[in-house]
PASEBA-1860 file (N, C-alpha, C; in nm, 3 decimals):
! residues 197
1> XXXXXXXX> 1.427/-0.999/-1.444/1.316/-1.034/-1.357/1.186/-0.980/-1.414 ~ 1.087/-1.063/-1.418/0.955/-1.022/-1.464/0.890/-0.934/-1.357 ~ 0.829/-0.825/-1.399/0.770/-0.732/-1.302/0.618/-0.729/-1.311 ~ 0.556/-0.847/-1.328/0.412/-0.861/-1.323/0.341/-0.768/-1.422 ~ 0.294/-0.824/-1.531/0.230/-0.742/-1.634/0.101/-0.679/-1.582 ~ 0.072/-0.562/-1.636/-0.049/-0.492/-1.595/-0.150/-0.490/-1.710 ~ -0.147/-0.595/-1.794/-0.234/-0.601/-1.911/-0.375/-0.643/-1.871 ~ -0.468/-0.613/-1.958/-0.605/-0.658/-1.939/-0.681/-0.581/-1.831
9> XXXXXXXX> -0.628/-0.468/-1.788/-0.695/-0.391/-1.684/-0.785/-0.285/-1.747 ~ -0.888/-0.242/-1.674/-0.974/-0.136/-1.727/-0.900/-0.004/-1.740 ~ -0.963/0.090/-1.807/-0.903/0.222/-1.826/-0.864/0.284/-1.692 ~ -0.747/0.347/-1.688/-0.698/0.405/-1.564/-0.790/0.516/-1.513 ~ -0.809/0.514/-1.383/-0.888/0.617/-1.316/-0.793/0.726/-1.266 ~ -0.842/0.848/-1.248/-0.756/0.951/-1.190/-0.719/0.915/-1.046 ~ -0.607/0.967/-1.001/-0.562/0.938/-0.865/-0.661/0.998/-0.765 ~ -0.701/0.917/-0.668/-0.786/0.964/-0.558/-0.694/1.014/-0.447
17> XXXXXXXX> -0.719/1.134/-0.398/-0.636/1.192/-0.292/-0.728/1.252/-0.187 ~ -0.722/1.196/-0.064/-0.811/1.240/0.042/-0.735/1.252/0.174 ~ -0.764/1.353/0.256/-0.703/1.364/0.389/-0.751/1.249/0.477 ~ -0.659/1.188/0.551/-0.695/1.071/0.633/-0.801/1.105/0.737 ~ -0.807/1.230/0.781/-0.893/1.269/0.892/-1.034/1.311/0.852 ~ -1.062/1.318/0.721/-1.197/1.356/0.679/-1.298/1.248/0.717 ~ -1.419/1.289/0.745/-1.521/1.197/0.793/-1.555/1.088/0.691 ~ -1.550/1.121/0.563/-1.589/1.025/0.460/-1.470/0.962/0.387
25> XXXXXXXX> -1.350/0.972/0.446/-1.231/0.919/0.380/-1.239/0.768/0.360 ~ -1.275/0.695/0.465/-1.282/0.549/0.453/-1.383/0.510/0.345 ~ -1.497/0.576/0.344/-1.599/0.547/0.242/-1.545/0.572/0.101 ~ -1.472/0.681/0.083/-1.415/0.713/-0.049/-1.311/0.610/-0.092 ~ -1.226/0.571/0.003/-1.123/0.472/-0.028/-1.185/0.336/-0.058 ~ -1.284/0.297/0.020/-1.350/0.168/-0.002/-1.418/0.166/-0.139 ~ -1.482/0.275/-0.175/-1.550/0.282/-0.306/-1.449/0.260/-0.419 ~ -1.336/0.328/-0.410/-1.235/0.318/-0.517/-1.169/0.179/-0.519
33> XXXXXXXX> -1.130/0.130/-0.401/-1.060/0.001/-0.394/-1.151/-0.116/-0.428 ~ -1.273/-0.115/-0.377/-1.364/-0.227/-0.404/-1.397/-0.235/-0.552 ~ -1.408/-0.119/-0.619/-1.433/-0.119/-0.763/-1.318/-0.188/-0.837 ~ -1.195/-0.162/-0.791/-1.079/-0.227/-0.853/-1.078/-0.377/-0.825 ~ -1.107/-0.415/-0.701/-1.105/-0.557/-0.664/-1.213/-0.637/-0.735 ~ -1.326/-0.573/-0.762/-1.435/-0.643/-0.831/-1.398/-0.679/-0.975 ~ -1.298/-0.610/-1.030/-1.252/-0.640/-1.166/-1.155/-0.758/-1.169 ~ -1.108/-0.801/-1.052/-1.010/-0.910/-1.044/-1.083/-1.044/-1.045
41> XXXXXXXX> -1.051/-1.134/-1.138/-1.116/-1.266/-1.138/-1.097/-1.338/-1.005 ~ -1.199/-1.414/-0.964/-1.196/-1.480/-0.834/-1.076/-1.573/-0.818 ~ -1.033/-1.633/-0.928/-0.921/-1.728/-0.919/-0.785/-1.657/-0.912 ~ -0.783/-1.528/-0.938/-0.656/-1.454/-0.936/-0.625/-1.410/-0.793 ~ -0.510/-1.451/-0.738/-0.478/-1.415/-0.599/-0.450/-1.267/-0.583 ~ -0.496/-1.212/-0.470/-0.468/-1.072/-0.436/-0.358/-1.068/-0.331 ~ -0.253/-0.991/-0.361/-0.141/-0.974/-0.270/-0.132/-0.828/-0.230 ~ -0.102/-0.805/-0.103/-0.079/-0.668/-0.055/0.066/-0.660/-0.009
49> XXXXXXXX> 0.145/-0.577/-0.077/0.286/-0.560/-0.043/0.303/-0.425/0.023 ~ 0.334/-0.429/0.152/0.347/-0.308/0.233/0.495/-0.277/0.252 ~ 0.541/-0.171/0.190/0.685/-0.142/0.183/0.725/-0.040/0.289 ~ 0.840/-0.063/0.350/0.891/0.032/0.449/0.969/-0.039/0.558 ~ 1.011/0.038/0.657/1.091/-0.017/0.766/1.047/0.042/0.899 ~ 1.058/-0.036/1.004/1.022/0.015/1.137/1.138/0.092/1.200 ~ 1.247/0.109/1.128/1.362/0.186/1.179/1.347/0.336/1.154 ~ 1.242/0.374/1.086/1.215/0.515/1.056/1.067/0.541/1.077
57> XXXXXXXX> 1.033/0.638/1.158/0.892/0.663/1.191/0.808/0.684/1.066 ~ 0.852/0.771/0.977/0.774/0.801/0.858/0.763/0.683/0.764 ~ 0.871/0.606/0.755/0.874/0.493/0.662/0.809/0.368/0.720 ~ 0.755/0.377/0.841/0.691/0.261/0.905/0.545/0.246/0.864 ~ 0.494/0.337/0.781/0.352/0.330/0.742/0.318/0.194/0.680 ~ 0.396/0.151/0.582/0.368/0.023/0.515/0.366/-0.094/0.611 ~ 0.474/-0.116/0.688/0.475/-0.228/0.783/0.362/-0.222/0.886 ~ 0.324/-0.101/0.927/0.212/-0.088/1.021/0.082/-0.135/0.956
65> XXXXXXXX> 0.058/-0.096/0.831/-0.060/-0.142/0.760/-0.059/-0.294/0.748 ~ 0.056/-0.351/0.712/0.068/-0.496/0.699/0.038/-0.569/0.829 ~ 0.092/-0.517/0.940/0.070/-0.580/1.070/-0.076/-0.571/1.112 ~ -0.138/-0.456/1.086/-0.280/-0.440/1.122/-0.368/-0.535/1.041 ~ -0.337/-0.552/0.913/-0.412/-0.646/0.831/-0.388/-0.790/0.876 ~ -0.265/-0.820/0.913/-0.230/-0.955/0.957/-0.308/-0.994/1.083 ~ -0.334/-0.899/1.169/-0.409/-0.926/1.292/-0.554/-0.964/1.264 ~ -0.603/-0.935/1.144/-0.739/-0.975/1.107/-0.747/-1.126/1.084
73> XXXXXXXX> -0.631/-1.191/1.077/-0.624/-1.337/1.058/-0.701/-1.381/0.934 ~ -0.687/-1.307/0.826/-0.756/-1.340/0.701/-0.670/-1.433/0.617 ~ -0.733/-1.529/0.556/-0.660/-1.619/0.467/-0.699/-1.596/0.321 ~ -0.788/-1.499/0.297/-0.839/-1.476/0.163/-0.742/-1.398/0.074 ~ -0.645/-1.331/0.134/-0.546/-1.258/0.057/-0.410/-1.274/0.127 ~ -0.305/-1.231/0.062/-0.169/-1.254/0.111/-0.101/-1.120/0.141 ~ -0.035/-1.113/0.256/0.030/-0.989/0.299/0.181/-1.010/0.302 ~ 0.252/-0.915/0.244/0.399/-0.912/0.251/0.437/-0.775/0.306
81> XXXXXXXX> 0.517/-0.774/0.413/0.561/-0.649/0.473/0.486/-0.618/0.600 ~ 0.545/-0.655/0.714/0.488/-0.627/0.845/0.599/-0.572/0.935 ~ 0.564/-0.533/1.056/0.667/-0.485/1.149/0.767/-0.595/1.180 ~ 0.720/-0.719/1.191/0.810/-0.831/1.221/0.892/-0.873/1.100 ~ 0.833/-0.865/0.981/0.901/-0.906/0.858/0.881/-0.798/0.751 ~ 0.953/-0.686/0.765/0.933/-0.575/0.670/0.988/-0.606/0.530 ~ 0.927/-0.543/0.432/0.978/-0.545/0.294/1.032/-0.405/0.268 ~ 1.161/-0.396/0.242/1.226/-0.266/0.227/1.327/-0.270/0.113
89> XXXXXXXX> 1.405/-0.163/0.101/1.497/-0.150/-0.013/1.594/-0.268/-0.024 ~ 1.635/-0.325/0.089/1.736/-0.432/0.087/1.679/-0.566/0.042 ~ 1.549/-0.589/0.058/1.495/-0.721/0.025/1.377/-0.717/-0.072 ~ 1.349/-0.601/-0.131/1.233/-0.590/-0.219/1.246/-0.679/-0.343 ~ 1.361/-0.674/-0.408/1.380/-0.757/-0.529/1.367/-0.905/-0.496 ~ 1.427/-0.946/-0.385/1.419/-1.085/-0.342/1.273/-1.125/-0.314 ~ 1.199/-1.035/-0.249/1.057/-1.062/-0.220/0.977/-1.077/-0.349 ~ 1.000/-0.989/-0.446/0.929/-0.999/-0.574/0.964/-1.127/-0.648
97> XXXXXXXX> 1.090/-1.170/-0.638/1.131/-1.298/-0.700/1.056/-1.415/-0.636 ~ 1.045/-1.413/-0.504/0.972/-1.520/-0.433/0.826/-1.522/-0.473 ~ 0.768/-1.404/-0.483/0.627/-1.394/-0.522/0.607/-1.449/-0.663 ~ 0.698/-1.416/-0.753/0.685/-1.464/-0.892/0.692/-1.616/-0.899 ~ 0.775/-1.677/-0.814/0.787/-1.823/-0.813/0.664/-1.889/-0.749 ~ 0.604/-1.822/-0.653/0.496/-1.883/-0.574/0.357/-1.860/-0.632 ~ 0.335/-1.746/-0.698/0.200/-1.710/-0.743/0.197/-1.695/-0.895 ~ 0.084/-1.736/-0.953/0.064/-1.720/-1.096/-0.022/-1.596/-1.120
105> XXXXXXXX> 0.034/-1.498/-1.187/-0.038/-1.375/-1.224/-0.115/-1.313/-1.106 ~ -0.047/-1.277/-0.998/-0.118/-1.217/-0.885/-0.159/-1.073/-0.915 ~ -0.265/-1.029/-0.848/-0.305/-0.888/-0.851/-0.245/-0.825/-0.727 ~ -0.159/-0.725/-0.747/-0.080/-0.671/-0.636/-0.122/-0.529/-0.601 ~ -0.140/-0.509/-0.470/-0.163/-0.376/-0.415/-0.034/-0.332/-0.346 ~ 0.026/-0.225/-0.393/0.147/-0.171/-0.330/0.109/-0.063/-0.230 ~ 0.166/-0.070/-0.110/0.140/0.030/-0.006/0.273/0.088/0.041 ~ 0.282/0.220/0.048/0.409/0.281/0.089/0.384/0.423/0.140
113> XXXXXXXX> 0.478/0.472/0.218/0.477/0.612/0.260/0.545/0.695/0.153 ~ 0.511/0.823/0.148/0.582/0.913/0.057/0.584/1.053/0.117 ~ 0.664/1.138/0.057/0.675/1.278/0.099/0.609/1.365/-0.006 ~ 0.561/1.483/0.036/0.492/1.570/-0.058/0.493/1.714/-0.013 ~ 0.402/1.793/-0.066/0.391/1.933/-0.030/0.328/1.948/0.108 ~ 0.353/2.061/0.170/0.300/2.086/0.305/0.149/2.067/0.309 ~ 0.081/2.116/0.208/-0.066/2.109/0.206/-0.119/1.967/0.189 ~ -0.032/1.875/0.147/-0.075/1.737/0.121/-0.041/1.640/0.235
121> XXXXXXXX> 0.033/1.686/0.333/0.071/1.596/0.443/-0.056/1.547/0.513 ~ -0.063/1.416/0.533/-0.181/1.355/0.593/-0.279/1.302/0.491 ~ -0.249/1.321/0.362/-0.338/1.270/0.257/-0.302/1.127/0.218 ~ -0.403/1.051/0.183/-0.386/0.915/0.132/-0.424/0.916/-0.014 ~ -0.340/0.854/-0.097/-0.364/0.852/-0.241/-0.382/0.708/-0.288 ~ -0.476/0.688/-0.380/-0.494/0.559/-0.446/-0.485/0.585/-0.596 ~ -0.399/0.509/-0.663/-0.382/0.526/-0.806/-0.364/0.393/-0.877 ~ -0.403/0.388/-1.003/-0.381/0.270/-1.084/-0.234/0.258/-1.118
129> XXXXXXXX> -0.189/0.137/-1.145/-0.051/0.113/-1.182/0.039/0.104/-1.059 ~ 0.169/0.080/-1.084/0.261/0.055/-0.973/0.308/0.181/-0.903 ~ 0.346/0.164/-0.777/0.418/0.271/-0.708/0.567/0.250/-0.733 ~ 0.644/0.355/-0.710/0.788/0.350/-0.733/0.858/0.372/-0.600 ~ 0.878/0.264/-0.523/0.938/0.280/-0.391/1.078/0.338/-0.398 ~ 1.112/0.418/-0.300/1.246/0.476/-0.293/1.266/0.600/-0.375 ~ 1.165/0.639/-0.455/1.182/0.755/-0.543/1.208/0.882/-0.463 ~ 1.144/0.894/-0.346/1.159/1.014/-0.265/1.295/1.031/-0.203
137> XXXXXXXX> 1.370/0.920/-0.193/1.505/0.925/-0.135/1.609/0.880/-0.238 ~ 1.575/0.897/-0.366/1.667/0.873/-0.478/1.723/0.731/-0.482 ~ 1.637/0.631/-0.459/1.678/0.491/-0.472/1.611/0.431/-0.594 ~ 1.687/0.349/-0.667/1.634/0.282/-0.785/1.583/0.144/-0.744 ~ 1.452/0.131/-0.733/1.391/0.004/-0.694/1.284/-0.033/-0.796 ~ 1.253/-0.163/-0.806/1.151/-0.203/-0.904/1.012/-0.151/-0.867 ~ 0.931/-0.119/-0.967/0.793/-0.076/-0.941/0.710/-0.190/-0.884 ~ 0.609/-0.156/-0.805/0.529/-0.258/-0.736/0.380/-0.225/-0.747
145> XXXXXXXX> 0.302/-0.318/-0.798/0.158/-0.309/-0.787/0.081/-0.290/-0.916 ~ -0.036/-0.351/-0.922/-0.135/-0.321/-1.024/-0.211/-0.195/-0.987 ~ -0.216/-0.172/-0.855/-0.276/-0.051/-0.799/-0.191/-0.015/-0.678 ~ -0.191/0.111/-0.639/-0.106/0.149/-0.527/-0.178/0.244/-0.432 ~ -0.134/0.237/-0.306/-0.183/0.327/-0.202/-0.061/0.392/-0.138 ~ -0.059/0.523/-0.135/0.051/0.593/-0.068/-0.005/0.690/0.035 ~ 0.069/0.703/0.145/0.034/0.801/0.247/0.140/0.908/0.254 ~ 0.100/1.033/0.239/0.197/1.144/0.244/0.220/1.179/0.391
153> XXXXXXXX> 0.335/1.138/0.443/0.360/1.147/0.587/0.436/1.272/0.628 ~ 0.501/1.339/0.532/0.578/1.458/0.568/0.613/1.536/0.441 ~ 0.688/1.644/0.460/0.723/1.734/0.350/0.848/1.685/0.278 ~ 0.843/1.683/0.145/0.957/1.640/0.066/1.036/1.758/0.011 ~ 1.151/1.725/-0.049/1.230/1.826/-0.117/1.361/1.862/-0.049 ~ 1.379/1.821/0.078/1.501/1.860/0.148/1.528/1.760/0.261 ~ 1.649/1.702/0.261/1.693/1.610/0.368/1.588/1.503/0.398 ~ 1.552/1.426/0.293/1.441/1.332/0.303/1.459/1.227/0.413
161> XXXXXXXX> 1.580/1.173/0.427/1.602/1.072/0.532/1.575/1.130/0.670 ~ 1.623/1.251/0.693/1.603/1.318/0.822/1.454/1.345/0.845 ~ 1.386/1.390/0.741/1.243/1.419/0.752/1.164/1.293/0.787 ~ 1.195/1.181/0.721/1.126/1.056/0.751/1.150/1.012/0.895 ~ 1.274/1.031/0.942/1.308/0.992/1.079/1.233/1.077/1.181 ~ 1.197/1.197/1.144/1.136/1.291/1.238/0.989/1.318/1.208 ~ 0.922/1.217/1.156/0.779/1.226/1.130/0.702/1.184/1.254 ~ 0.591/1.249/1.280/0.512/1.220/1.400/0.451/1.080/1.393
169> XXXXXXXX> 0.475/0.999/1.496/0.421/0.864/1.501/0.268/0.866/1.503 ~ 0.210/0.964/1.570/0.064/0.974/1.577/0.002/0.982/1.438 ~ 0.061/1.064/1.351/0.011/1.077/1.214/0.020/0.944/1.140 ~ 0.135/0.880/1.151/0.158/0.754/1.078/0.063/0.646/1.128 ~ 0.043/0.637/1.258/-0.048/0.537/1.314/-0.191/0.560/1.267 ~ -0.235/0.685/1.270/-0.371/0.716/1.227/-0.392/0.686/1.078 ~ -0.292/0.717/0.997/-0.302/0.688/0.854/-0.303/0.537/0.830 ~ -0.221/0.463/0.905/-0.217/0.317/0.891/-0.352/0.256/0.929
177> XXXXXXXX> -0.415/0.309/1.034/-0.548/0.262/1.074/-0.648/0.281/0.960 ~ -0.646/0.399/0.900/-0.740/0.431/0.793/-0.718/0.343/0.671 ~ -0.592/0.324/0.633/-0.560/0.243/0.514/-0.596/0.096/0.537 ~ -0.559/0.040/0.651/-0.586/-0.101/0.677/-0.736/-0.128/0.686 ~ -0.808/-0.037/0.752/-0.954/-0.053/0.762/-1.019/-0.045/0.624 ~ -0.973/0.048/0.543/-1.029/0.064/0.408/-1.001/-0.058/0.321 ~ -0.881/-0.112/0.331/-0.848/-0.232/0.254/-0.935/-0.349/0.297 ~ -0.949/-0.368/0.426/-1.029/-0.479/0.477/-1.174/-0.467/0.431
185> XXXXXXXX> -1.233/-0.348/0.445/-1.372/-0.328/0.406/-1.393/-0.340/0.255 ~ -1.294/-0.295/0.178/-1.309/-0.302/0.032/-1.299/-0.446/-0.018 ~ -1.213/-0.526/0.044/-1.205/-0.668/0.008/-1.334/-0.740/0.045 ~ -1.391/-0.703/0.158/-1.519/-0.759/0.200/-1.629/-0.720/0.103 ~ -1.631/-0.593/0.063/-1.731/-0.542/-0.030/-1.722/-0.610/-0.166 ~ -1.599/-0.645/-0.206/-1.578/-0.707/-0.337/-1.590/-0.859/-0.332 ~ -1.640/-0.911/-0.219/-1.655/-1.056/-0.201/-1.524/-1.131/-0.213 ~ -1.415/-1.064/-0.169/-1.285/-1.130/-0.166/-1.244/-1.164/-0.023
193> XXXXX> -1.339/-1.157/0.067/-1.312/-1.181/0.207/-1.436/-1.243/0.269 ~ -1.418/-1.348/0.348/-1.532/-1.406/0.416/-1.570/-1.318/0.533 ~ -1.698/-1.305/0.558/-1.748/-1.214/0.662/-1.697/-1.250/0.800 ~ -1.662/-1.376/0.822/-1.614/-1.417/0.955/-1.468/-1.382/0.978 ~ -1.398/-1.334/0.873/-1.256/-1.302/0.885/-1.237/-1.180/0.972
END
């Protein structure tokens, strides 16, 4: 299976890591994301793949972001992974196969929850290149994205499945709000979204 080449991209930027609750977080995320989107040719489709499942509070970050973006009723970009139709470990490969058949050279944004150090819980990260879904729970899944957004929802290193199940919904909802708003504003800033959307 072809995993979407990442050729022809500008030099990689360092990973941006910001707490979701900081006053200027949305501005920082929009600045980083819109700069990336402005490098994407207008004819190249932008896809947002939000990975996760609504069966686990911590792992619901991706589907929540997808559902929030879907409610914007935007037709300028394509969303995969919502609460109603999640993209998760069981159907990720199938979803990527469908995308490869349907789109020619898409620019993909991967969105997923992850676990990290205590001091990093609540931080949102944006990095160039693909994310590696399932890495925190020792699953071998294909990499996703030309660029990725991850939200650190809880502490990693011990009983990851249990930790994800017992993550505070309030944290996940607030992080999903911040990520979806930042994505929407950055697409608007990069002229990849009509103002009426």
